[in-house]
N, C-alpha and C positions, 0 to 999 in steps of 0.2 A: 112806432119805435124804429129808430135808424141807427145802424152802426157806422158812425161818422169816421172819416179818414182824414188825417192831417195831410195837407197838400205838401208841406215842406219835407217831412220825414217819412210819410207813407204809412204811419202807424194807424191801425184800426182800433177804435175804442168800443167799449161796451155800449150796447144799444141804449139810446136815450131819446126823449121827445124833442129836445133842442140840441143845438150844437154845443159841445163842451166849452167851458169858459176859457180853457187854455190847454196847450199841449205841454205837459211837464218835460217830455223828452226834448222838445225844442227849446224850452226855457232854461234847460240845464246848460252850463257853460261849454259843454262839449259839442253842442249843436247851436242852433240860432233860430230866432223868429225874424223873418225878412223885414226890411224897412216898410214894406207894404202892409205888414201886419199878419196876424193869424188867419188862415183860410182853411176851409173844410170842403170835402167832397164825399162821394159815396162810391161803393163798388159798382153800383148800377150806372152811375154817371161815367165812371172810367171805362166800362165795357162798351159805351156808345162809340168811342173813337179810338180805342186802344185794343190791342190783342197780345196774347202771349207769343213770344218768339222763342223757339227751341232750335238750337243748333249745336254742332259739335264744338267742344272746347277742349282741345287736347284729346285725351282718351276718354273724357267724360262728355256728358250732355249738359249744356247750360240752358237755363230758363230765364228769360228776361221779359221786358215790357216794351212794346213798340207802338207809338213813340215812347221814349223813356219817361219815367215818372218819378217824382220826389228825388231821392238820393241817387237813383239810377243803377243800383247794384243788380247783379244777376245771381240766381241760385244755381246749384249744381246737383246733378243726380249721381250718386256714388253707389256702385254695386254693393248690395247688402243681402246675401243669401239669394233667394229667388226674386227679390224685389230690389228697390233702391232706397237709399236714405237721401232725403233732401237736405243739403247743407246750405245754411242761410235761407232766406225766404224773400219773397216779393209780395207786393200788395195784390196785384191783379191775378185773379183766378178766372179764366174764361173756359167755356165749354170745350173749345178746340184744344186748348192747352191741357185741360184735364184728360181729354181723350188720348192725347199723345203720351202723357205720363202713364195712363192705364196700359197703353200698348207696350210700354217698356216694363210692365210688371207691377205698376202702382208703387205706393210708398210704404216702407216699413216704419218710418218715423221721420221727424224733422228735428234737426239740431242746428242751433243758431249761435253765432260767435258772440254777439253782443246786442243790446237793446235797439240800436239804430236799424237793425234788420228784423225786428220782431214783426213789423209790417202786417201782412194778412195771415199770420201763422194759424189762427184759429179756423179761418175759412178753409185753408188747405187741409188741416187736420180733420175737420168734419167731413170734407169731401172724400178723403181716403181712409177714414176710420183708424187713424194712427196717432201715436203719442208725440208730444213736443218735448224735447229734452233741453231744459234751461238750467243754468247754474243758480243755486239758491241765493248767491251773493247779489244777483241782479233782479231779485223778485220784485223789488219796489217799482221797477220800470214796466211791469206787465200792465198794460192799459185795458186789456180785455181778458180778465181771469176766466178760466174754463177748466173743466175736469180733464181735458186733453193735455193740459200742461203738467209735466212731471218734473219737479225740481230735484236736482241731484246735488250732492255735497262732496266735499273733499277735493282731491287734486286730479283724479282721473275717473272716468266712467267707461267700463268695457261694454260696448254695444253688441258684442258677438260678431262672428264672421270676420274677424280681423280689424274691426274699426274701434278706435278708442278716442274719447274726448279728453282733452287735457286743459285744465284751468291754468292760464298764464297770467291773468290779471292785466295790469297795465292800463290800457284804454278804458276799461271798466273793471271793477273788482272781480266780476265773474267772467272776464274775457276768456274765451275758449277757442281752441284750435282742434282740428280733426286730423288724426294720424291714420293713414291708410298704407300700411307697409307692403301690401301686395300690388300697389300701383306702380306705374313706370317700370313695367316688366320685372317687378320684384325689387327695384331700387328704392321704392318708397315714395309716398306723396304726403305733403302737409297742406291742408286747406286752412287758411288763416283769417279770412275776412279782413277786418281792419286791425286785428291784434298784432299781426306782423304785416306791414303794408308793402305791397309791391309798388315800386316807384319807377320813374322813367329809366334810370340807370340800373339795368338788370343785374349788375354786379353786387348791388346792395339792396337792403330793405329799409323801411322806416318804422319808427316807433313814436307815437304821439299821444298825449292826453286828449287834446282836441285838434283834429285835422283842419276843420274850416276856420277855427280861430287861432291856429298856430301856437298852441300851448304845449310845451314839451313835457315829457315825463322826467322824473328824477333818474339819475344815473343808476341808482340801486334797483329801480323797477325794471329797467332795460336789462341790467345784468341778470336779474332773476328770470326774465323771460328766456334769455340765452342759455342760462343754466338748466332750465326745464327742458329745453329742446336739444341740448347737446348730446344726451345719450340716445336719442332716437335715430333710427335709420330712415332717411328720406333724401331724395335727390331733387325732386321737383316741388315747387310751391305754387299753389293756385291762390290768387288774390280775389278781390270782391267784384271786379268789373271784367267785361269782355276783354280777352287778350292779355290779362295780367297773370303771366306765368313766368317762373324763373327756373332754368334747368339745373343750376348749381346751388340749390336752396340751402342746404345745410351749411356750406361754407359761407354763403352770403349772410346768414343770420349771425354767425360768430364774428365775421369781419365787420359787420355793421354795428354790432354792439360795442366793439372795440373803438370804432371810429366815433360813435356817439359819445363815449366817455372822453375821448380826446377833445372833441368839440366843446363839451361842457366845461372842460378845464383849460380852454383857450390854447390848445396845442395843435390846432389846424391852421394852415395858411402861413 
C-alpha cells in the first residue's frame, strides 16, 4: 500500500494499492491538470533527489523544498509557547528537515490556509505528534483523512499564546489566515497563504477565486475579507512563497479591496 502524491498540487492521498484515478483538487476549476495529464509520485521518490530547505524569512523560519516541487509554496514556523506552529505545509518531510524543526522546539500544531497546501500534512502531524487545524467548510478536500485532523467551525479559532485563526473565505469557503499580534515587535503580523495574495507591487495585495486560471472573486467576497481584517492590528503580511512579505499590510488590504471594486465596475484606467 502506498500513499501516492499528486505531482501537480503536491497533495498526499490515503494509502492504496494503485494510483488514484484522479486528483479532485487539481480537477477543480481553481487548480488544473496539466496538458501532459495526471501524474503521481511518492514521498520516498521525492526524498531521493530533494531535501528540506530551512532559512530565515523575516523574523520567522521558512521551510521549503529544494529543488521546488508542485505549487512551490513554503511553510512558516510561528512561535507558539515553547514550540512552534507550522503555518501552511509542504509535501516533503525529510530526516534533516525534521531534525531542524525538533531543534527549534518541535511543532505544537499545523494550521493551513486552504486545500492547495494540505500537501503532506498527515506525515508532518504523525512525525511531531500534533494536531492539524482545518476549517470544516473545506473538509471535502481532505484527500488523506486522519485522526490528527481537527476540524473547526465558525469565524475564529483561538490557538492560545496569542495566535488566532480567522476564516475569510474567498479563494475557498474555509479560506483561513493566521493573526499573530505579537509579531513585528508588537505591530502585528498576518499570515495569509493565497487568501490574501502578496503580489509584485508591494503596495497592494490580490484576491482571486482561481490564481492559475485567472478567475476573479465577486466584489462582495473581497469586501467581506477586507471587513474581517479591518479591526485587526497587523503591520506585516507574509504570503505563501519565499520573499513574499509586505511591510504596510493593513493599509494594503484596505486600499486593494477598494481598487478591486473600482476595477470590477470599470472605474480604472
